[in-house]
C-alpha positions as a Python dict, from the first residue, in 0.01 Angstrom:
ca = {
    (1, 'M'): (0, 0, 0),
    (2, 'Y'): (-139, 367, -39),
    (3, 'G'): (-412, 471, -201),
    (4, 'R'): (-742, 623, -204),
    (5, 'S'): (-987, 354, -56),
    (6, 'S'): (-1228, 491, 205),
    (7, 'L'): (-1392, 280, 480),
    (8, 'R'): (-1666, 378, 713),
    (9, 'L'): (-1615, 303, 1095),
    (10, 'V'): (-1907, 222, 1310),
    (11, 'I'): (-1816, 469, 1569),
    (12, 'G'): (-1936, 812, 1681),
    (13, 'I'): (-1782, 1195, 1768),
    (14, 'A'): (-1947, 1333, 2037),
    (15, 'S'): (-1930, 1455, 2408),
    (16, 'L'): (-1973, 1212, 2586),
    (17, 'P'): (-1949, 1181, 3005),
    (18, 'L'): (-1574, 1091, 3070),
    (19, 'G'): (-1643, 916, 3405),
    (20, 'L'): (-1338, 829, 3573),
    (21, 'L'): (-1094, 834, 3317),
    (22, 'A'): (-1014, 1186, 3290),
    (23, 'A'): (-1120, 1532, 3429),
    (24, 'T'): (-1090, 1900, 3355),
    (25, 'L'): (-1016, 2135, 3693),
    (26, 'P'): (-1304, 2348, 3866),
    (27, 'A'): (-1408, 2655, 3690),
    (28, 'G'): (-1179, 2922, 3787),
    (29, 'E'): (-954, 2684, 3937),
    (30, 'I'): (-552, 2739, 3813),
    (31, 'K'): (-329, 2429, 3936),
    (32, 'T'): (26, 2466, 3785),
    (33, 'I'): (366, 2209, 3770),
    (34, 'G'): (730, 2184, 3728),
    (35, 'E'): (942, 2451, 3676),
    (36, 'I'): (1125, 2651, 3400),
    (37, 'V'): (1517, 2589, 3404),
    (38, 'R'): (1692, 2867, 3257),
    (39, 'L'): (2043, 2808, 3080),
    (40, 'D'): (2072, 3061, 2855),
    (41, 'P'): (1931, 3453, 2869),
    (42, 'R'): (1788, 3416, 2530),
    (43, 'L'): (1522, 3178, 2650),
    (44, 'D'): (1353, 3528, 2783),
    (45, 'E'): (1258, 3555, 2379),
    (46, 'V'): (1018, 3299, 2377),
    (47, 'L'): (933, 3243, 2768),
    (48, 'A'): (868, 3535, 2990),
    (49, 'P'): (1069, 3489, 3359),
    (50, 'D'): (714, 3441, 3500),
    (51, 'A'): (582, 3173, 3273),
    (52, 'Q'): (418, 2863, 3430),
    (53, 'I'): (296, 2521, 3289),
    (54, 'E'): (-74, 2515, 3353),
    (55, 'V'): (-283, 2175, 3385),
    (56, 'L'): (-611, 2184, 3172),
    (57, 'A'): (-681, 1836, 3241),
    (58, 'H'): (-580, 1497, 3438),
    (59, 'G'): (-643, 1149, 3423),
    (60, 'F'): (-527, 1014, 3111),
    (61, 'A'): (-323, 680, 3066),
    (62, 'W'): (-89, 843, 2811),
    (63, 'A'): (-186, 1156, 2642),
    (64, 'E'): (-18, 1230, 2286),
    (65, 'G'): (-11, 1404, 1986),
    (66, 'P'): (-142, 1715, 2006),
    (67, 'V'): (-283, 1958, 1754),
    (68, 'W'): (-461, 2268, 1743),
    (69, 'V'): (-781, 2322, 1523),
    (70, 'P'): (-866, 2687, 1418),
    (71, 'R'): (-1217, 2632, 1383),
    (72, 'Q'): (-1550, 2688, 1597),
    (73, 'G'): (-1355, 2960, 1823),
    (74, 'G'): (-1050, 2680, 1810),
    (75, 'Y'): (-1012, 2346, 2020),
    (76, 'L'): (-735, 2132, 2075),
    (77, 'L'): (-745, 1737, 1992),
    (78, 'F'): (-500, 1474, 2118),
    (79, 'S'): (-445, 1113, 2152),
    (80, 'D'): (-485, 914, 2458),
    (81, 'I'): (-293, 586, 2306),
    (82, 'P'): (-355, 310, 2561),
    (83, 'R'): (-715, 414, 2558),
    (84, 'N'): (-751, 408, 2195),
    (85, 'S'): (-926, 778, 2212),
    (86, 'I'): (-867, 1096, 2097),
    (87, 'F'): (-998, 1378, 2325),
    (88, 'R'): (-1104, 1715, 2244),
    (89, 'W'): (-1042, 2034, 2474),
    (90, 'S'): (-1172, 2405, 2449),
    (91, 'P'): (-1138, 2702, 2652),
    (92, 'K'): (-1530, 2734, 2587),
    (93, 'D'): (-1662, 2411, 2661),
    (94, 'G'): (-1365, 2202, 2858),
    (95, 'L'): (-1283, 1856, 2771),
    (96, 'S'): (-1476, 1557, 2590),
    (97, 'L'): (-1462, 1275, 2389),
    (98, 'F'): (-1388, 1306, 2015),
    (99, 'L'): (-1302, 981, 1846),
    (100, 'K'): (-1339, 604, 2001),
    (101, 'P'): (-1185, 396, 1892),
    (102, 'S'): (-910, 589, 1702),
    (103, 'G'): (-603, 385, 1601),
    (104, 'Y'): (-715, -7, 1649),
    (105, 'T'): (-1051, -114, 1476),
    (106, 'G'): (-970, -491, 1509),
    (107, 'E'): (-1110, -759, 1717),
    (108, 'G'): (-939, -831, 2027),
    (109, 'P'): (-666, -702, 2241),
    (110, 'W'): (-358, -584, 2030),
    (111, 'S'): (-82, -403, 2211),
    (112, 'G'): (-44, -156, 2457),
    (113, 'E'): (-33, 122, 2254),
    (114, 'P'): (-295, 63, 2002),
    (115, 'G'): (-454, 405, 1965),
    (116, 'T'): (-368, 713, 1748),
    (117, 'N'): (-14, 901, 1840),
    (118, 'G'): (67, 1188, 1622),
    (119, 'L'): (-195, 1423, 1482),
    (120, 'A'): (-196, 1681, 1223),
    (121, 'L'): (-413, 1904, 966),
    (122, 'D'): (-382, 1868, 589),
    (123, 'P'): (-438, 2128, 338),
    (124, 'Q'): (-809, 2087, 358),
    (125, 'G'): (-761, 2120, 731),
    (126, 'R'): (-889, 1766, 766),
    (127, 'L'): (-757, 1536, 1102),
    (128, 'V'): (-473, 1326, 959),
    (129, 'M'): (-403, 1062, 1241),
    (130, 'C'): (-89, 819, 1280),
    (131, 'E'): (-253, 479, 1382),
    (132, 'H'): (-68, 259, 1602),
    (133, 'G'): (-274, -57, 1602),
    (134, 'N'): (-380, -48, 1239),
    (135, 'R'): (-46, 4, 1124),
    (136, 'R'): (-133, 313, 898),
    (137, 'I'): (-203, 659, 847),
    (138, 'T'): (-550, 810, 771),
    (139, 'V'): (-758, 1109, 727),
    (140, 'L'): (-1071, 1200, 862),
    (141, 'V'): (-1266, 1290, 550),
    (142, 'R'): (-1608, 1324, 671),
    (143, 'E'): (-1631, 1423, 1049),
    (144, 'K'): (-2005, 1393, 1116),
    (145, 'D'): (-2029, 1016, 1091),
    (146, 'A'): (-1635, 942, 1084),
    (147, 'I'): (-1552, 833, 777),
    (148, 'K'): (-1190, 794, 732),
    (149, 'K'): (-955, 737, 430),
    (150, 'V'): (-618, 531, 415),
    (151, 'L'): (-322, 748, 289),
    (152, 'V'): (-84, 473, 376),
    (153, 'S'): (-13, 139, 536),
    (154, 'H'): (252, -36, 338),
    (155, 'Y'): (623, 29, 192),
    (156, 'K'): (701, -172, -86),
    (157, 'G'): (458, -439, -20),
    (158, 'K'): (534, -487, 358),
    (159, 'R'): (329, -309, 610),
    (160, 'L'): (454, -17, 820),
    (161, 'N'): (571, -89, 1169),
    (162, 'S'): (321, 154, 1356),
    (163, 'P'): (356, 523, 1248),
    (164, 'N'): (404, 764, 1523),
    (165, 'D'): (433, 1128, 1449),
    (166, 'L'): (391, 1347, 1117),
    (167, 'V'): (437, 1693, 974),
    (168, 'F'): (311, 1871, 660),
    (169, 'K'): (562, 2032, 436),
    (170, 'S'): (411, 2365, 260),
    (171, 'N'): (369, 2205, -53),
    (172, 'G'): (137, 1948, 113),
    (173, 'D'): (384, 1668, 125),
    (174, 'L'): (369, 1446, 422),
    (175, 'Y'): (671, 1347, 618),
    (176, 'F'): (641, 1092, 899),
    (177, 'T'): (815, 885, 1144),
    (178, 'D'): (777, 471, 1192),
    (179, 'P'): (912, 294, 1493),
    (180, 'P'): (762, 1, 1651),
    (181, 'Y'): (594, 145, 1964),
    (182, 'G'): (225, 49, 1869),
    (183, 'L'): (363, -337, 1791),
    (184, 'P'): (278, -567, 2091),
    (185, 'R'): (637, -654, 2128),
    (186, 'R'): (779, -362, 1985),
    (187, 'A'): (1101, -451, 1798),
    (188, 'D'): (1087, -801, 1870),
    (189, 'D'): (734, -860, 1782),
    (190, 'P'): (682, -1119, 1494),
    (191, 'H'): (421, -930, 1310),
    (192, 'R'): (685, -697, 1185),
    (193, 'E'): (751, -700, 813),
    (194, 'L'): (1047, -429, 799),
    (195, 'D'): (1372, -500, 923),
    (196, 'F'): (1427, -114, 993),
    (197, 'F'): (1291, 199, 1141),
    (198, 'G'): (1223, 482, 875),
    (199, 'V'): (1143, 810, 814),
    (200, 'Y'): (893, 857, 519),
    (201, 'R'): (764, 1110, 282),
    (202, 'L'): (423, 1088, 104),
    (203, 'S'): (390, 1327, -193),
    (204, 'A'): (99, 1563, -184),
    (205, 'D'): (-113, 1372, -434),
    (206, 'G'): (-93, 1064, -231),
    (207, 'K'): (74, 833, -513),
    (208, 'K'): (440, 838, -408),
    (209, 'L'): (605, 732, -88),
    (210, 'T'): (988, 778, -30),
    (211, 'L'): (1217, 611, 235),
    (212, 'L'): (1410, 917, 339),
    (213, 'T'): (1612, 764, 598),
    (214, 'K'): (1648, 451, 809),
    (215, 'E'): (1959, 594, 982),
    (216, 'M'): (1790, 647, 1306),
    (217, 'T'): (1714, 360, 1532),
    (218, 'R'): (1395, 518, 1710),
    (219, 'P'): (1253, 816, 1485),
    (220, 'N'): (1002, 942, 1675),
    (221, 'G'): (890, 1348, 1666),
    (222, 'I'): (977, 1534, 1349),
    (223, 'G'): (934, 1883, 1233),
    (224, 'F'): (1084, 2150, 991),
    (225, 'S'): (1290, 2417, 1040),
    (226, 'P'): (1064, 2786, 915),
    (227, 'D'): (1250, 2800, 575),
    (228, 'E'): (1197, 2400, 553),
    (229, 'K'): (1564, 2373, 428),
    (230, 'T'): (1588, 2135, 775),
    (231, 'L'): (1411, 1857, 878),
    (232, 'Y'): (1439, 1774, 1271),
    (233, 'V'): (1375, 1411, 1398),
    (234, 'A'): (1400, 1267, 1737),
    (235, 'Q'): (1551, 955, 1837),
    (236, 'S'): (1343, 781, 2147),
    (237, 'D'): (1643, 509, 2178),
    (238, 'P'): (1760, 489, 2562),
    (239, 'K'): (2113, 384, 2390),
    (240, 'A'): (2125, 700, 2209),
    (241, 'P'): (1863, 970, 2303),
    (242, 'L'): (1913, 1260, 2102),
    (243, 'W'): (1801, 1477, 1804),
    (244, 'K'): (1929, 1519, 1449),
    (245, 'A'): (1878, 1763, 1185),
    (246, 'F'): (1895, 1670, 828),
    (247, 'E'): (1948, 1885, 553),
    (248, 'V'): (1661, 1922, 334),
    (249, 'K'): (1724, 1925, -59),
    (250, 'P'): (1553, 2086, -328),
    (251, 'D'): (1365, 1773, -418),
    (252, 'G'): (1242, 1716, -94),
    (253, 'T'): (1460, 1423, 9),
    (254, 'L'): (1719, 1403, 280),
    (255, 'G'): (2111, 1523, 261),
    (256, 'R'): (2370, 1497, 538),
    (257, 'S'): (2265, 1470, 905),
    (258, 'R'): (2400, 1577, 1211),
    (259, 'V'): (2349, 1579, 1594),
    (260, 'L'): (2155, 1867, 1742),
    (261, 'Y'): (2149, 1777, 2063),
    (262, 'D'): (2256, 1442, 2262),
    (263, 'A'): (2062, 1409, 2605),
    (264, 'T'): (2244, 1089, 2721),
    (265, 'R'): (2356, 1302, 3021),
    (266, 'E'): (2014, 1393, 3114),
    (267, 'Y'): (1878, 1055, 3075),
    (268, 'Q'): (2144, 913, 3277),
    (269, 'Q'): (2070, 1147, 3538),
    (270, 'G'): (1740, 988, 3585),
    (271, 'L'): (1526, 1284, 3394),
    (272, 'P'): (1168, 1081, 3321),
    (273, 'G'): (1113, 1040, 2923),
    (274, 'L'): (1358, 1051, 2628),
    (275, 'P'): (1329, 1238, 2304),
    (276, 'D'): (983, 1243, 2162),
    (277, 'G'): (705, 1497, 1996),
    (278, 'M'): (796, 1844, 1907),
    (279, 'A'): (727, 2187, 1796),
    (280, 'V'): (890, 2435, 1609),
    (281, 'A'): (832, 2805, 1596),
    (282, 'R'): (822, 3061, 1364),
    (283, 'T'): (1116, 3224, 1506),
    (284, 'G'): (1276, 2891, 1459),
    (285, 'H'): (1313, 2789, 1800),
    (286, 'I'): (1229, 2433, 1860),
    (287, 'F'): (1051, 2294, 2150),
    (288, 'A'): (1092, 1966, 2207),
    (289, 'T'): (1004, 1709, 2427),
    (290, 'G'): (1260, 1492, 2607),
    (291, 'P'): (1437, 1398, 2943),
    (292, 'G'): (1243, 1588, 3217),
    (293, 'G'): (1015, 1806, 2992),
    (294, 'V'): (1047, 2041, 2662),
    (295, 'Y'): (1362, 2122, 2597),
    (296, 'V'): (1394, 2478, 2396),
    (297, 'F'): (1667, 2492, 2151),
    (298, 'H'): (1767, 2842, 1982),
    (299, 'P'): (1780, 2842, 1578),
    (300, 'D'): (2130, 2808, 1620),
    (301, 'G'): (2107, 2477, 1831),
    (302, 'T'): (2189, 2623, 2125),
    (303, 'L'): (2022, 2445, 2440),
    (304, 'L'): (1866, 2778, 2609),
    (305, 'G'): (1675, 2582, 2875),
    (306, 'R'): (1392, 2308, 2958),
    (307, 'I'): (991, 2339, 3069),
    (308, 'D'): (1057, 2065, 3307),
    (309, 'T'): (712, 1914, 3391),
    (310, 'W'): (892, 1629, 3621),
    (311, 'E'): (686, 1396, 3414),
    (312, 'K'): (756, 1169, 3101),
    (313, 'T'): (642, 1429, 2852),
    (314, 'A'): (498, 1283, 2505),
    (315, 'N'): (451, 1593, 2277),
    (316, 'C'): (362, 1950, 2239),
    (317, 'C'): (211, 2149, 1963),
    (318, 'F'): (148, 2548, 1919),
    (319, 'G'): (-204, 2657, 1936),
    (320, 'G'): (-495, 2916, 2094),
    (321, 'A'): (-593, 3261, 1930),
    (322, 'E'): (-287, 3402, 1847),
    (323, 'G'): (-85, 3056, 1797),
    (324, 'D'): (145, 3158, 2124),
    (325, 'W'): (52, 2929, 2373),
    (326, 'L'): (243, 2568, 2364),
    (327, 'Y'): (27, 2281, 2455),
    (328, 'I'): (219, 1995, 2633),
    (329, 'T'): (67, 1643, 2689),
    (330, 'A'): (270, 1505, 2978),
    (331, 'D'): (165, 1165, 3077),
    (332, 'M'): (-144, 1190, 3246),
    (333, 'Y'): (-189, 1572, 3214),
    (334, 'L'): (-284, 1817, 2931),
    (335, 'C'): (-92, 2121, 3022),
    (336, 'R'): (-13, 2477, 2847),
    (337, 'I'): (210, 2792, 2862),
    (338, 'K'): (256, 3094, 2764),
    (339, 'T'): (526, 3198, 2485),
    (340, 'R'): (668, 3502, 2339),
    (341, 'T'): (624, 3328, 1989),
    (342, 'S'): (415, 3153, 1796),
    (343, 'G'): (357, 2813, 1585),
    (344, 'I'): (421, 2746, 1232),
    (345, 'F'): (55, 2702, 1072),
    (346, 'H'): (47, 2627, 687),
    (347, 'F'): (-292, 2528, 663),
    (348, 'P'): (-564, 2580, 742),
    (349, 'K'): (-464, 2959, 816),
    (350, 'P'): (-549, 3060, 1198),
    (351, 'R'): (-859, 3268, 1219),
}
């Protein structure tokens, strides 16, 4: 069901010693990885020729779902799914543990990916989380003592698979994807209650959940064009690794779809990873993680180049004081790269 119930979790939000789990680089040390693959000169409009991928922290099991929080000087939150944790990073304070457990609060072991995945901020600036293990989306209503409220967990009386990624429309409607990756046996798991993997919309008042499409075999990352007339959805299916662009109708439902880009060739060449998370710039450029790194698409759909991390690259988001840093979660790494554009921030407004 989707509703307004609140629940209190016996967990803490604190800066705890990370031990051997993860680490930031020593003060003043800059490490870079990867390379920029330039396929179209228009890439220079959004990435300087000398742009580099900086490593901010490393040692994660599988980093995912970054979101920039424009409070307290600005900081980044991101998931480590296998470790059932959310970490916090800021230019001032470095790395700390923010929330554990994050996406699975049940007893005993669950899947290999029990934690939160995609993270976002709602119109009130609160953290909204896709919880793999608990198979739901929640909002952190009181950060001090970690009280969550369930936003959605069922569709027509059946439990969701494992909500993966999410994006808010400027009117407050929440769009999200629901593939099987948080289930112990994924698509073949006996706990599955739905026979499809959908893309959904939850109305801003939380009262109406709409299945928008089930045509994608493994819906994953999701994002809107700046005018919100197009919804982009990644498909992390090795049999059809691609991104689709859906027409958004005036009522918020989806119309016809088209393939934005098919990454089968790159995947078959052995580049690591599949289409996953994404971030859309205010200029309309799409930064989408896929085989090899982050694919950069022009608003007209042309592939301009790739930010190759040489790792399986999960997700990305814009942030920083001017919103022009692209933060990237790439397997064990948290990275960033300076851009010549900035992200779309509906709420809360960056300050």
